[in-house]
N, C-alpha and C positions, 0 to 999 in steps of 0.2 A: 396343862397349857398346850396350845396347839403347836405342833412342831413346825418351826419356820424353815423355809427352804433357802432363805437369804443368809448364807454364811459366807461373807464377802472375802475375796482374796485380800491378804493383809495390805497389799499396796493398792487395792481398789483398781484393778486393771481396766484401762479405758478401752482397749481394743485387743483383738486377738493377736496383734503383733507384739504385745507386751509392753506398750507405753503406759505410763501411769498418769493419774490425774495430777494437775498442778497443785502444789501445796501438800501432797501426801508425803510423809516422812520416808526417805529412801531406805531400802533394806541395807544391812551390813554388806561391805564390799566382799568380805570373805566369810563363808558360812561353814562351820564344821560339818563334815558328812554325817556325824551322829545326830547333830541338831536337825539337819534336813530330814533324816530318817524318822526322828521322833515327831516332827511336825506332820509329816505325811501319815504316820501312824495315828496321830491324834485326829486328823481329818477323817481317816477311815473309821475310827471309833465313832466320831460324831455322826457321820453319814449312816452308820448302823444303829444309831440311837443309844450307844453306850457312852453316855456323857461323863460318867465317873472316870473311866479309863481315858477318855479324850482329855479331860482336865489334867490327869497325871502326866500324860505325854506332852501336852502343851507347856505345862510348868517346867518339865525337865528340859525341853527345848529352849525355853525362855532363860533358864539358868545359864545355858551355854552361849546363847546369842540373843540378848534382849532385843525386842522389836515391838513397835506399835501393833503390828498385825497379830502377834500372838496375844497381846492384851485383848484385842477384839475377839479373837477366837476363844479365849478363856471366858470372856463375858457371855458370849453366845452359849457356850456349853453350860456355864453356871445357870443361865436363865432357863434354858430348856430342861435342865435338871430340876428346876424349881427352887434353887438357892438364890433368892432375890437379893439378899444382903451382899454376897460376894459378887454377884452379877453387877450390882450397882457400883461397887468399888472398881471393878475392871473397866466398866464403861467410862467412869470418870477418869481413870488413868489413861485410857485410850484417847479421850477427848483432850486431855491435857497435853498430848504429844503434838497437837496442831495438825489434825488430818485435813483432807480436802473438804470442801463444802458438802459434798454428797456423803462422805464418810461421817462427818460431824452430824449431819441431819439424821442419818440412820441410827447412829449411836445415841443421839439425844432422844429419838423416838423410843428406842428400847429402854433407855434410862428412866424415862417417865413411867413406863409400864412397870418396871421392876421396883421402882420407888413406891408406887401405889401398892404393889404386892407386899413389900416389906412393911409398909405402914399398917396394912390390914392385919398382917401377922402379929405386929406388936400389940394390936388391940384385941387379938384373939378372934378376929373375924375369919370364918372359913373361906378358903379360896374357891373360886368358881373354876373347875377344871376345863370348862369350855371357853373361858375368856381368851381373847386373842393375846398372844404373848408378844407379837411384833408385827410390824408392817412388812409385808414381803416385797423386797426390792429385787428386780431382775437386773443382773449385770451382764457384761459381755462374755464372761466366762462362768463356768460352773464353780461351785464353792471350792475354795482351796485355802491355802495358807501362804504366808510369806515365803517359807522355804520350799513350798511345792513348785514355785515358779521362778525362784532365784537361780541365776546361772551357776553352773559348777565351775570351780576355780581350776581350769584346765592347766594353767601354768604350774600350779602347785603339784598337780598329779603328775605332770611331765617331769618335773624336777625329782620327785620321789622315784619314779620309774627309772630314770637315767641313773640316779644315785644307787639304786639297788643293783642295776646292771653293772655299774663300775665296781661296787663292793664284791659282787660275785666273781667278776673277771679278775679283779685284783687278788682275791683269795686263791683263785686257780694259779695265777702267776707266782704267788708266794709259795704255793705247793711245788711248782716246777723248780723254783729257786732252791728249795730245800733238797730236792732230788739231786740237782747238779752240785749242790754243796756237799752232799754225802759222797758223790763220786769224786769230787776234788779231794776230800779228806781221805778217801780210800786210796787214791793214787799217791798222795803224799806219804801215807803209811807204807805203801809198797816200796817207794823210793828209799825211805829211811831204813826199811828192813833190808833192802838190797845192799846199801852201803855197809850196813852192819855185818852182812855176810861176805863182804869183800868184792861185790860186783863192781864193774867199771861203768863209767858214765854212759858209754855207747850202748850198754845193755839196758840202762834205765832211762835213756833219753825219750823214747816213745811214751813211756809211762808218765814221765814228768810233763810232756807236752799235753797228754790227755788230761792230766790234772789241772794244768794252767787253763786249758780250754773250758773245762767244767767250772772252774772258779770264776772265769769271766762271764759265763752264762748265768751262774748263780747270782752274780752281782747285778747283771742287766735285769733279770726277771725279778730279783728282790726289790730293786729300786722302783722298777715300773709297777710292780704289784702294790708296793707300799703307797706310791703316789695315787694309784687308782683307788685304793681303799679309802685314803684320806679325802680325795675329791668326791668319792661316792657318798661318804658319810656327811660331808659338808652339804652336798646337794640335797640329800634326803632330809637333813635337819632343816634346811631352808624351806623345803616343801612342807614339812610338818609345821614350821613356824607360820606359814601363810594361812593354814587352816586350823591352827590350834584354838582351843577354847579361850574365851576371855579370861584373864587372870582373876578379875573380880566381876561378878555378875549379881544383879539384884533380882530376886524372885518376888512377885507380888503375893501378899497374904492379906487376910481380912483385916488384921490390926496394924498393918504397916508393910514392911518389906523384910525379906531375909537376905543377908549378904552371904554369898558363897565365894570362896577363894579356891581356885583350881590350878594345878600344874600338870603338864604332860612331860614325861621323861622318855 
């Protein structure tokens, strides 16, 4: 089959500014970084003509964050690989998501081609390697995927960065508190030993004052460090929550769908 250059952006970008065609399903609000990377990896494989690895990458991205665009990308890769049955399935699933008029027209054109291909294969009719596999449609952007153009969740990244900073700072404060606690304990032991040896209060007063000061510093740093660590962990988990994988994701297969359940810890 002739390699098609029309590998549309999942959201069918209408202009370089990033606006999408009316009626095109919107991408997920938050996209896991790993899913974005897999989608970009799949596009790179597709552009290099390595459709088998492109399919693997798009499927893995779909499991983490299902999207109409990845269904289209899978359909394109299956079609160009020569797998007409799976390509037909993916185009039908994409059309069922209710894409824009242009997206639907492109998918239906490809669907007709792969269905004829599948019918010939079922009858044992050899395929013509020079037959056109698709109608080439030029878009306002070069080929891409949903995740290649979706915005990064900056708020989630900021929460995680601040959270890590607080955790590190809190850990340092707790370490300082431990140091002062040791000094307070050491001073208390000296006072106790002095009394045991018959020393008078005036001889032990400075040691006791040093111990009290150390104990106060240990309390201040200990409480502050504990609060910083607790706040940092909370912020970091909130950031992770914003970009975590969907607990349940459905991956398309030839005979139906595979349900995957995932957790992040």
